PyMOL Python script that loads the backbone (N, CA, C, O; Angstrom):
from pymol import cmd

cmd.read_pdbstr("""\
ATOM      1  N   MET A   1      13.825  -5.776  -1.750  1.00  0.00           N
ATOM      2  CA  MET A   1      13.960  -6.866  -0.810  1.00  0.00           C
ATOM      3  C   MET A   1      12.622  -7.063  -0.096  1.00  0.00           C
ATOM      4  O   MET A   1      11.879  -6.102   0.105  1.00  0.00           O
ATOM      5  N   ALA A   2      12.323  -8.264   0.273  1.00  0.00           N
ATOM      6  CA  ALA A   2      11.052  -8.583   0.917  1.00  0.00           C
ATOM      7  C   ALA A   2      11.287  -9.288   2.247  1.00  0.00           C
ATOM      8  O   ALA A   2      12.343  -9.875   2.483  1.00  0.00           O
ATOM      9  N   TYR A   3      10.302  -9.216   3.088  1.00  0.00           N
ATOM     10  CA  TYR A   3      10.305  -9.944   4.349  1.00  0.00           C
ATOM     11  C   TYR A   3       9.387 -11.141   4.176  1.00  0.00           C
ATOM     12  O   TYR A   3       8.222 -10.982   3.810  1.00  0.00           O
ATOM     13  N   THR A   4       9.894 -12.322   4.431  1.00  0.00           N
ATOM     14  CA  THR A   4       9.103 -13.546   4.310  1.00  0.00           C
ATOM     15  C   THR A   4       9.041 -14.229   5.675  1.00  0.00           C
ATOM     16  O   THR A   4      10.052 -14.373   6.362  1.00  0.00           O
ATOM     17  N   TYR A   5       7.855 -14.635   6.041  1.00  0.00           N
ATOM     18  CA  TYR A   5       7.612 -15.286   7.327  1.00  0.00           C
ATOM     19  C   TYR A   5       6.818 -16.554   7.053  1.00  0.00           C
ATOM     20  O   TYR A   5       5.871 -16.536   6.268  1.00  0.00           O
ATOM     21  N   THR A   6       7.192 -17.638   7.685  1.00  0.00           N
ATOM     22  CA  THR A   6       6.473 -18.895   7.518  1.00  0.00           C
ATOM     23  C   THR A   6       5.736 -19.241   8.800  1.00  0.00           C
ATOM     24  O   THR A   6       6.317 -19.254   9.885  1.00  0.00           O
ATOM     25  N   HIS A   7       4.461 -19.518   8.658  1.00  0.00           N
ATOM     26  CA  HIS A   7       3.617 -19.886   9.805  1.00  0.00           C
ATOM     27  C   HIS A   7       2.834 -21.137   9.422  1.00  0.00           C
ATOM     28  O   HIS A   7       2.080 -21.133   8.449  1.00  0.00           O
ATOM     29  N   ASN A   8       3.015 -22.192  10.185  1.00  0.00           N
ATOM     30  CA  ASN A   8       2.353 -23.477   9.912  1.00  0.00           C
ATOM     31  C   ASN A   8       2.546 -23.932   8.467  1.00  0.00           C
ATOM     32  O   ASN A   8       1.622 -24.438   7.829  1.00  0.00           O
ATOM     33  N   GLY A   9       3.764 -23.740   7.968  1.00  0.00           N
ATOM     34  CA  GLY A   9       4.102 -24.184   6.622  1.00  0.00           C
ATOM     35  C   GLY A   9       3.621 -23.283   5.501  1.00  0.00           C
ATOM     36  O   GLY A   9       3.809 -23.608   4.329  1.00  0.00           O
ATOM     37  N   LYS A  10       3.003 -22.155   5.835  1.00  0.00           N
ATOM     38  CA  LYS A  10       2.498 -21.229   4.818  1.00  0.00           C
ATOM     39  C   LYS A  10       3.292 -19.924   4.887  1.00  0.00           C
ATOM     40  O   LYS A  10       3.536 -19.388   5.968  1.00  0.00           O
ATOM     41  N   LYS A  11       3.689 -19.424   3.713  1.00  0.00           N
ATOM     42  CA  LYS A  11       4.531 -18.231   3.654  1.00  0.00           C
ATOM     43  C   LYS A  11       3.715 -16.959   3.477  1.00  0.00           C
ATOM     44  O   LYS A  11       2.717 -16.921   2.757  1.00  0.00           O
ATOM     45  N   ILE A  12       4.178 -15.926   4.160  1.00  0.00           N
ATOM     46  CA  ILE A  12       3.639 -14.578   4.027  1.00  0.00           C
ATOM     47  C   ILE A  12       4.796 -13.718   3.554  1.00  0.00           C
ATOM     48  O   ILE A  12       5.889 -13.777   4.117  1.00  0.00           O
ATOM     49  N   SER A  13       4.562 -12.924   2.528  1.00  0.00           N
ATOM     50  CA  SER A  13       5.613 -12.038   2.022  1.00  0.00           C
ATOM     51  C   SER A  13       5.139 -10.595   2.041  1.00  0.00           C
ATOM     52  O   SER A  13       4.050 -10.267   1.570  1.00  0.00           O
ATOM     53  N   LEU A  14       5.976  -9.758   2.591  1.00  0.00           N
ATOM     54  CA  LEU A  14       5.729  -8.321   2.643  1.00  0.00           C
ATOM     55  C   LEU A  14       6.931  -7.593   2.079  1.00  0.00           C
ATOM     56  O   LEU A  14       8.045  -8.113   2.136  1.00  0.00           O
ATOM     57  N   PRO A  15       6.733  -6.396   1.533  1.00  0.00           N
ATOM     58  CA  PRO A  15       7.906  -5.627   1.131  1.00  0.00           C
ATOM     59  C   PRO A  15       8.706  -5.259   2.373  1.00  0.00           C
ATOM     60  O   PRO A  15       8.151  -5.176   3.468  1.00  0.00           O
ATOM     61  N   ASP A  16       9.985  -5.040   2.212  1.00  0.00           N
ATOM     62  CA  ASP A  16      10.797  -4.561   3.325  1.00  0.00           C
ATOM     63  C   ASP A  16      10.066  -3.382   3.955  1.00  0.00           C
ATOM     64  O   ASP A  16       9.501  -2.550   3.245  1.00  0.00           O
ATOM     65  N   PHE A  17      10.074  -3.306   5.273  1.00  0.00           N
ATOM     66  CA  PHE A  17       9.334  -2.262   5.988  1.00  0.00           C
ATOM     67  C   PHE A  17       9.713  -0.866   5.512  1.00  0.00           C
ATOM     68  O   PHE A  17       8.862   0.022   5.457  1.00  0.00           O
ATOM     69  N   LYS A  18      10.974  -0.666   5.170  1.00  0.00           N
ATOM     70  CA  LYS A  18      11.441   0.650   4.717  1.00  0.00           C
ATOM     71  C   LYS A  18      11.033   0.939   3.280  1.00  0.00           C
ATOM     72  O   LYS A  18      11.267   2.040   2.784  1.00  0.00           O
ATOM     73  N   GLU A  19      10.425  -0.036   2.602  1.00  0.00           N
ATOM     74  CA  GLU A  19      10.008   0.146   1.210  1.00  0.00           C
ATOM     75  C   GLU A  19       8.491   0.267   1.057  1.00  0.00           C
ATOM     76  O   GLU A  19       7.963   0.112  -0.045  1.00  0.00           O
ATOM     77  N   ILE A  20       7.796   0.540   2.153  1.00  0.00           N
ATOM     78  CA  ILE A  20       6.350   0.760   2.078  1.00  0.00           C
ATOM     79  C   ILE A  20       6.118   2.012   1.240  1.00  0.00           C
ATOM     80  O   ILE A  20       6.790   3.022   1.451  1.00  0.00           O
ATOM     81  N   PRO A  21       5.184   1.969   0.296  1.00  0.00           N
ATOM     82  CA  PRO A  21       4.923   3.149  -0.533  1.00  0.00           C
ATOM     83  C   PRO A  21       4.484   4.355   0.309  1.00  0.00           C
ATOM     84  O   PRO A  21       3.723   4.211   1.266  1.00  0.00           O
ATOM     85  N   VAL A  22       4.962   5.514  -0.054  1.00  0.00           N
ATOM     86  CA  VAL A  22       4.637   6.739   0.677  1.00  0.00           C
ATOM     87  C   VAL A  22       3.134   6.990   0.685  1.00  0.00           C
ATOM     88  O   VAL A  22       2.598   7.510   1.664  1.00  0.00           O
ATOM     89  N   GLY A  23       2.452   6.629  -0.392  1.00  0.00           N
ATOM     90  CA  GLY A  23       0.998   6.812  -0.433  1.00  0.00           C
ATOM     91  C   GLY A  23       0.283   6.037   0.662  1.00  0.00           C
ATOM     92  O   GLY A  23      -0.718   6.505   1.204  1.00  0.00           O
ATOM     93  N   LEU A  24       0.785   4.869   0.986  1.00  0.00           N
ATOM     94  CA  LEU A  24       0.205   4.076   2.067  1.00  0.00           C
ATOM     95  C   LEU A  24       0.490   4.732   3.415  1.00  0.00           C
ATOM     96  O   LEU A  24      -0.373   4.760   4.293  1.00  0.00           O
ATOM     97  N   VAL A  25       1.682   5.250   3.573  1.00  0.00           N
ATOM     98  CA  VAL A  25       2.032   5.964   4.811  1.00  0.00           C
ATOM     99  C   VAL A  25       1.111   7.172   4.984  1.00  0.00           C
ATOM    100  O   VAL A  25       0.642   7.449   6.087  1.00  0.00           O
ATOM    101  N   ARG A  26       0.859   7.882   3.892  1.00  0.00           N
ATOM    102  CA  ARG A  26      -0.023   9.052   3.941  1.00  0.00           C
ATOM    103  C   ARG A  26      -1.439   8.632   4.349  1.00  0.00           C
ATOM    104  O   ARG A  26      -2.064   9.287   5.183  1.00  0.00           O
ATOM    105  N   LYS A  27      -1.942   7.549   3.768  1.00  0.00           N
ATOM    106  CA  LYS A  27      -3.301   7.087   4.080  1.00  0.00           C
ATOM    107  C   LYS A  27      -3.449   6.656   5.532  1.00  0.00           C
ATOM    108  O   LYS A  27      -4.490   6.890   6.146  1.00  0.00           O
ATOM    109  N   VAL A  28      -2.420   6.031   6.081  1.00  0.00           N
ATOM    110  CA  VAL A  28      -2.525   5.456   7.424  1.00  0.00           C
ATOM    111  C   VAL A  28      -2.271   6.475   8.535  1.00  0.00           C
ATOM    112  O   VAL A  28      -2.564   6.199   9.698  1.00  0.00           O
ATOM    113  N   ARG A  29      -1.742   7.620   8.203  1.00  0.00           N
ATOM    114  CA  ARG A  29      -1.304   8.577   9.229  1.00  0.00           C
ATOM    115  C   ARG A  29      -2.425   9.049  10.156  1.00  0.00           C
ATOM    116  O   ARG A  29      -2.163   9.393  11.309  1.00  0.00           O
ATOM    117  N   LYS A  30      -3.654   9.071   9.676  1.00  0.00           N
ATOM    118  CA  LYS A  30      -4.769   9.556  10.500  1.00  0.00           C
ATOM    119  C   LYS A  30      -5.517   8.438  11.217  1.00  0.00           C
ATOM    120  O   LYS A  30      -6.449   8.689  11.981  1.00  0.00           O
ATOM    121  N   GLU A  31      -5.097   7.201  10.960  1.00  0.00           N
ATOM    122  CA  GLU A  31      -5.715   6.067  11.656  1.00  0.00           C
ATOM    123  C   GLU A  31      -5.197   6.009  13.087  1.00  0.00           C
ATOM    124  O   GLU A  31      -4.111   6.508  13.380  1.00  0.00           O
ATOM    125  N   SER A  32      -5.966   5.407  13.967  1.00  0.00           N
ATOM    126  CA  SER A  32      -5.505   5.251  15.346  1.00  0.00           C
ATOM    127  C   SER A  32      -4.288   4.334  15.356  1.00  0.00           C
ATOM    128  O   SER A  32      -4.086   3.543  14.435  1.00  0.00           O
ATOM    129  N   GLU A  33      -3.495   4.447  16.388  1.00  0.00           N
ATOM    130  CA  GLU A  33      -2.283   3.636  16.502  1.00  0.00           C
ATOM    131  C   GLU A  33      -2.610   2.141  16.461  1.00  0.00           C
ATOM    132  O   GLU A  33      -1.852   1.355  15.894  1.00  0.00           O
ATOM    133  N   SER A  34      -3.731   1.753  17.056  1.00  0.00           N
ATOM    134  CA  SER A  34      -4.091   0.335  17.060  1.00  0.00           C
ATOM    135  C   SER A  34      -4.619  -0.131  15.699  1.00  0.00           C
ATOM    136  O   SER A  34      -4.542  -1.321  15.395  1.00  0.00           O
ATOM    137  N   ASP A  35      -5.145   0.763  14.886  1.00  0.00           N
ATOM    138  CA  ASP A  35      -5.650   0.395  13.561  1.00  0.00           C
ATOM    139  C   ASP A  35      -4.562   0.407  12.488  1.00  0.00           C
ATOM    140  O   ASP A  35      -4.708  -0.255  11.461  1.00  0.00           O
ATOM    141  N   GLN A  36      -3.479   1.144  12.707  1.00  0.00           N
ATOM    142  CA  GLN A  36      -2.449   1.283  11.680  1.00  0.00           C
ATOM    143  C   GLN A  36      -1.863  -0.032  11.191  1.00  0.00           C
ATOM    144  O   GLN A  36      -1.760  -0.219   9.979  1.00  0.00           O
ATOM    145  N   PRO A  37      -1.469  -0.963  12.078  1.00  0.00           N
ATOM    146  CA  PRO A  37      -0.910  -2.221  11.562  1.00  0.00           C
ATOM    147  C   PRO A  37      -1.900  -2.988  10.691  1.00  0.00           C
ATOM    148  O   PRO A  37      -1.523  -3.543   9.660  1.00  0.00           O
ATOM    149  N   TRP A  38      -3.152  -3.017  11.102  1.00  0.00           N
ATOM    150  CA  TRP A  38      -4.172  -3.755  10.346  1.00  0.00           C
ATOM    151  C   TRP A  38      -4.429  -3.100   9.000  1.00  0.00           C
ATOM    152  O   TRP A  38      -4.574  -3.789   7.989  1.00  0.00           O
ATOM    153  N   PHE A  39      -4.484  -1.795   8.980  1.00  0.00           N
ATOM    154  CA  PHE A  39      -4.692  -1.067   7.728  1.00  0.00           C
ATOM    155  C   PHE A  39      -3.578  -1.404   6.743  1.00  0.00           C
ATOM    156  O   PHE A  39      -3.839  -1.706   5.579  1.00  0.00           O
ATOM    157  N   ILE A  40      -2.353  -1.349   7.213  1.00  0.00           N
ATOM    158  CA  ILE A  40      -1.196  -1.623   6.352  1.00  0.00           C
ATOM    159  C   ILE A  40      -1.216  -3.073   5.872  1.00  0.00           C
ATOM    160  O   ILE A  40      -1.046  -3.333   4.681  1.00  0.00           O
ATOM    161  N   LEU A  41      -1.421  -4.007   6.782  1.00  0.00           N
ATOM    162  CA  LEU A  41      -1.452  -5.422   6.390  1.00  0.00           C
ATOM    163  C   LEU A  41      -2.564  -5.702   5.383  1.00  0.00           C
ATOM    164  O   LEU A  41      -2.361  -6.447   4.424  1.00  0.00           O
ATOM    165  N   GLU A  42      -3.729  -5.112   5.598  1.00  0.00           N
ATOM    166  CA  GLU A  42      -4.843  -5.334   4.680  1.00  0.00           C
ATOM    167  C   GLU A  42      -4.582  -4.740   3.302  1.00  0.00           C
ATOM    168  O   GLU A  42      -5.147  -5.203   2.311  1.00  0.00           O
ATOM    169  N   GLU A  43      -3.741  -3.728   3.230  1.00  0.00           N
ATOM    170  CA  GLU A  43      -3.363  -3.143   1.940  1.00  0.00           C
ATOM    171  C   GLU A  43      -2.292  -3.980   1.228  1.00  0.00           C
ATOM    172  O   GLU A  43      -2.286  -4.069   0.001  1.00  0.00           O
ATOM    173  N   LEU A  44      -1.403  -4.581   1.991  1.00  0.00           N
ATOM    174  CA  LEU A  44      -0.246  -5.253   1.408  1.00  0.00           C
ATOM    175  C   LEU A  44      -0.420  -6.757   1.189  1.00  0.00           C
ATOM    176  O   LEU A  44       0.234  -7.331   0.319  1.00  0.00           O
ATOM    177  N   LEU A  45      -1.282  -7.393   1.957  1.00  0.00           N
ATOM    178  CA  LEU A  45      -1.450  -8.844   1.857  1.00  0.00           C
ATOM    179  C   LEU A  45      -2.724  -9.193   1.106  1.00  0.00           C
ATOM    180  O   LEU A  45      -3.706  -8.452   1.147  1.00  0.00           O
ATOM    181  N   ASP A  46      -2.699 -10.322   0.424  1.00  0.00           N
ATOM    182  CA  ASP A  46      -3.923 -10.799  -0.234  1.00  0.00           C
ATOM    183  C   ASP A  46      -4.739 -11.610   0.780  1.00  0.00           C
ATOM    184  O   ASP A  46      -4.311 -11.829   1.913  1.00  0.00           O
ATOM    185  N   ALA A  47      -5.911 -12.044   0.348  1.00  0.00           N
ATOM    186  CA  ALA A  47      -6.833 -12.751   1.251  1.00  0.00           C
ATOM    187  C   ALA A  47      -6.228 -14.025   1.825  1.00  0.00           C
ATOM    188  O   ALA A  47      -6.447 -14.336   2.996  1.00  0.00           O
ATOM    189  N   LYS A  48      -5.472 -14.764   1.024  1.00  0.00           N
ATOM    190  CA  LYS A  48      -4.857 -16.005   1.519  1.00  0.00           C
ATOM    191  C   LYS A  48      -3.828 -15.717   2.607  1.00  0.00           C
ATOM    192  O   LYS A  48      -3.769 -16.426   3.612  1.00  0.00           O
ATOM    193  N   GLN A  49      -3.025 -14.686   2.409  1.00  0.00           N
ATOM    194  CA  GLN A  49      -2.011 -14.349   3.406  1.00  0.00           C
ATOM    195  C   GLN A  49      -2.665 -13.799   4.674  1.00  0.00           C
ATOM    196  O   GLN A  49      -2.207 -14.091   5.779  1.00  0.00           O
ATOM    197  N   LEU A  50      -3.724 -13.012   4.529  1.00  0.00           N
ATOM    198  CA  LEU A  50      -4.439 -12.518   5.707  1.00  0.00           C
ATOM    199  C   LEU A  50      -5.066 -13.671   6.487  1.00  0.00           C
ATOM    200  O   LEU A  50      -5.130 -13.629   7.716  1.00  0.00           O
ATOM    201  N   ALA A  51      -5.523 -14.690   5.784  1.00  0.00           N
ATOM    202  CA  ALA A  51      -6.087 -15.863   6.455  1.00  0.00           C
ATOM    203  C   ALA A  51      -5.028 -16.554   7.300  1.00  0.00           C
ATOM    204  O   ALA A  51      -5.340 -17.071   8.373  1.00  0.00           O
ATOM    205  N   VAL A  52      -3.778 -16.574   6.835  1.00  0.00           N
ATOM    206  CA  VAL A  52      -2.679 -17.151   7.621  1.00  0.00           C
ATOM    207  C   VAL A  52      -2.447 -16.302   8.870  1.00  0.00           C
ATOM    208  O   VAL A  52      -2.284 -16.842   9.964  1.00  0.00           O
ATOM    209  N   VAL A  53      -2.431 -14.987   8.712  1.00  0.00           N
ATOM    210  CA  VAL A  53      -2.247 -14.086   9.864  1.00  0.00           C
ATOM    211  C   VAL A  53      -3.354 -14.327  10.885  1.00  0.00           C
ATOM    212  O   VAL A  53      -3.102 -14.334  12.090  1.00  0.00           O
ATOM    213  N   ASP A  54      -4.571 -14.524  10.407  1.00  0.00           N
ATOM    214  CA  ASP A  54      -5.710 -14.729  11.307  1.00  0.00           C
ATOM    215  C   ASP A  54      -5.575 -15.973  12.178  1.00  0.00           C
ATOM    216  O   ASP A  54      -6.238 -16.067  13.210  1.00  0.00           O
ATOM    217  N   THR A  55      -4.739 -16.923  11.793  1.00  0.00           N
ATOM    218  CA  THR A  55      -4.565 -18.142  12.593  1.00  0.00           C
ATOM    219  C   THR A  55      -3.486 -17.989  13.663  1.00  0.00           C
ATOM    220  O   THR A  55      -3.319 -18.874  14.502  1.00  0.00           O
ATOM    221  N   MET A  56      -2.758 -16.883  13.640  1.00  0.00           N
ATOM    222  CA  MET A  56      -1.661 -16.683  14.603  1.00  0.00           C
ATOM    223  C   MET A  56      -2.193 -16.371  15.993  1.00  0.00           C
ATOM    224  O   MET A  56      -3.251 -15.761  16.150  1.00  0.00           O
ATOM    225  N   THR A  57      -1.450 -16.798  16.982  1.00  0.00           N
ATOM    226  CA  THR A  57      -1.726 -16.365  18.356  1.00  0.00           C
ATOM    227  C   THR A  57      -1.142 -14.967  18.517  1.00  0.00           C
ATOM    228  O   THR A  57      -0.398 -14.500  17.654  1.00  0.00           O
ATOM    229  N   ILE A  58      -1.470 -14.314  19.591  1.00  0.00           N
ATOM    230  CA  ILE A  58      -0.936 -12.967  19.824  1.00  0.00           C
ATOM    231  C   ILE A  58       0.591 -12.976  19.898  1.00  0.00           C
ATOM    232  O   ILE A  58       1.219 -12.118  19.278  1.00  0.00           O
ATOM    233  N   PRO A  59       1.228 -13.918  20.636  1.00  0.00           N
ATOM    234  CA  PRO A  59       2.698 -13.932  20.637  1.00  0.00           C
ATOM    235  C   PRO A  59       3.295 -14.203  19.246  1.00  0.00           C
ATOM    236  O   PRO A  59       4.326 -13.630  18.894  1.00  0.00           O
ATOM    237  N   GLU A  60       2.657 -15.062  18.468  1.00  0.00           N
ATOM    238  CA  GLU A  60       3.144 -15.337  17.113  1.00  0.00           C
ATOM    239  C   GLU A  60       3.014 -14.095  16.236  1.00  0.00           C
ATOM    240  O   GLU A  60       3.911 -13.785  15.452  1.00  0.00           O
ATOM    241  N   PHE A  61       1.896 -13.388  16.371  1.00  0.00           N
ATOM    242  CA  PHE A  61       1.692 -12.162  15.600  1.00  0.00           C
ATOM    243  C   PHE A  61       2.720 -11.101  15.990  1.00  0.00           C
ATOM    244  O   PHE A  61       3.256 -10.403  15.129  1.00  0.00           O
ATOM    245  N   ALA A  62       2.991 -10.983  17.280  1.00  0.00           N
ATOM    246  CA  ALA A  62       3.999 -10.017  17.744  1.00  0.00           C
ATOM    247  C   ALA A  62       5.366 -10.350  17.162  1.00  0.00           C
ATOM    248  O   ALA A  62       6.094  -9.449  16.747  1.00  0.00           O
ATOM    249  N   GLN A  63       5.723 -11.627  17.125  1.00  0.00           N
ATOM    250  CA  GLN A  63       7.000 -12.043  16.548  1.00  0.00           C
ATOM    251  C   GLN A  63       7.045 -11.701  15.058  1.00  0.00           C
ATOM    252  O   GLN A  63       8.049 -11.186  14.567  1.00  0.00           O
ATOM    253  N   PHE A  64       5.965 -11.985  14.345  1.00  0.00           N
ATOM    254  CA  PHE A  64       5.849 -11.673  12.923  1.00  0.00           C
ATOM    255  C   PHE A  64       6.040 -10.178  12.674  1.00  0.00           C
ATOM    256  O   PHE A  64       6.839  -9.785  11.823  1.00  0.00           O
ATOM    257  N   MET A  65       5.312  -9.350  13.411  1.00  0.00           N
ATOM    258  CA  MET A  65       5.392  -7.896  13.214  1.00  0.00           C
ATOM    259  C   MET A  65       6.751  -7.340  13.625  1.00  0.00           C
ATOM    260  O   MET A  65       7.297  -6.475  12.941  1.00  0.00           O
ATOM    261  N   ASN A  66       7.305  -7.830  14.744  1.00  0.00           N
ATOM    262  CA  ASN A  66       8.626  -7.349  15.172  1.00  0.00           C
ATOM    263  C   ASN A  66       9.709  -7.728  14.180  1.00  0.00           C
ATOM    264  O   ASN A  66      10.645  -6.962  13.950  1.00  0.00           O
ATOM    265  N   GLY A  67       9.583  -8.911  13.590  1.00  0.00           N
ATOM    266  CA  GLY A  67      10.538  -9.316  12.568  1.00  0.00           C
ATOM    267  C   GLY A  67      10.465  -8.428  11.348  1.00  0.00           C
ATOM    268  O   GLY A  67      11.494  -8.060  10.781  1.00  0.00           O
ATOM    269  N   TRP A  68       9.256  -8.079  10.937  1.00  0.00           N
ATOM    270  CA  TRP A  68       9.064  -7.247   9.751  1.00  0.00           C
ATOM    271  C   TRP A  68       9.511  -5.810  10.003  1.00  0.00           C
ATOM    272  O   TRP A  68      10.238  -5.233   9.195  1.00  0.00           O
ATOM    273  N   THR A  69       9.076  -5.233  11.124  1.00  0.00           N
ATOM    274  CA  THR A  69       9.372  -3.819  11.402  1.00  0.00           C
ATOM    275  C   THR A  69      10.713  -3.638  12.093  1.00  0.00           C
ATOM    276  O   THR A  69      11.187  -2.512  12.248  1.00  0.00           O
ATOM    277  N   GLN A  70      11.327  -4.740  12.510  1.00  0.00           N
ATOM    278  CA  GLN A  70      12.571  -4.717  13.291  1.00  0.00           C
ATOM    279  C   GLN A  70      12.427  -3.836  14.521  1.00  0.00           C
ATOM    280  O   GLN A  70      13.353  -3.131  14.922  1.00  0.00           O
ATOM    281  N   GLY A  71      11.210  -3.901  15.117  1.00  0.00           N
ATOM    282  CA  GLY A  71      10.930  -3.195  16.364  1.00  0.00           C
ATOM    283  C   GLY A  71      10.534  -1.745  16.210  1.00  0.00           C
ATOM    284  O   GLY A  71      10.263  -1.079  17.209  1.00  0.00           O
ATOM    285  N   ALA A  72      10.487  -1.220  14.969  1.00  0.00           N
ATOM    286  CA  ALA A  72      10.112   0.184  14.761  1.00  0.00           C
ATOM    287  C   ALA A  72       8.615   0.351  14.949  1.00  0.00           C
ATOM    288  O   ALA A  72       7.832  -0.547  14.637  1.00  0.00           O
ATOM    289  N   ASN A  73       8.225   1.512  15.462  1.00  0.00           N
ATOM    290  CA  ASN A  73       6.817   1.879  15.504  1.00  0.00           C
ATOM    291  C   ASN A  73       6.370   2.220  14.100  1.00  0.00           C
ATOM    292  O   ASN A  73       7.191   2.647  13.288  1.00  0.00           O
ATOM    293  N   LEU A  74       5.103   2.047  13.787  1.00  0.00           N
ATOM    294  CA  LEU A  74       4.631   2.363  12.448  1.00  0.00           C
ATOM    295  C   LEU A  74       4.824   3.838  12.126  1.00  0.00           C
ATOM    296  O   LEU A  74       4.936   4.199  10.954  1.00  0.00           O
ATOM    297  N   GLY A  75       4.864   4.687  13.129  1.00  0.00           N
ATOM    298  CA  GLY A  75       5.110   6.113  12.889  1.00  0.00           C
ATOM    299  C   GLY A  75       6.557   6.451  12.627  1.00  0.00           C
ATOM    300  O   GLY A  75       6.873   7.605  12.336  1.00  0.00           O
ATOM    301  N   GLU A  76       7.444   5.483  12.722  1.00  0.00           N
ATOM    302  CA  GLU A  76       8.885   5.718  12.554  1.00  0.00           C
ATOM    303  C   GLU A  76       9.344   5.271  11.177  1.00  0.00           C
ATOM    304  O   GLU A  76      10.031   4.258  11.045  1.00  0.00           O
ATOM    305  N   PHE A  77       8.972   6.010  10.170  1.00  0.00           N
ATOM    306  CA  PHE A  77       9.371   5.641   8.813  1.00  0.00           C
ATOM    307  C   PHE A  77      10.664   6.275   8.488  1.00  0.00           C
ATOM    308  O   PHE A  77      11.182   6.092   7.386  1.00  0.00           O
TER     309      PHE A  77
END
""", "prot")
cmd.dss("prot")
cmd.show_as("cartoon", "prot")
cmd.util.cbc("prot")
cmd.orient("prot")
């Protein structure tokens, strides 16, 4: 299952938060808490989807991330 979010008519698709590969979780574990979301997004999204994320305001980005993670912290796998 995937999480799909539409922003300004453009779709972003991510795997369900609970389906993130364990290897990615292992890689991100030593990153700072503020770097973890960016590291994960940069691994999972292509350049076009990242460009859509870059146009979001902070409240829009928070809504996007909360929808995907369903409010879980990145450390709560």
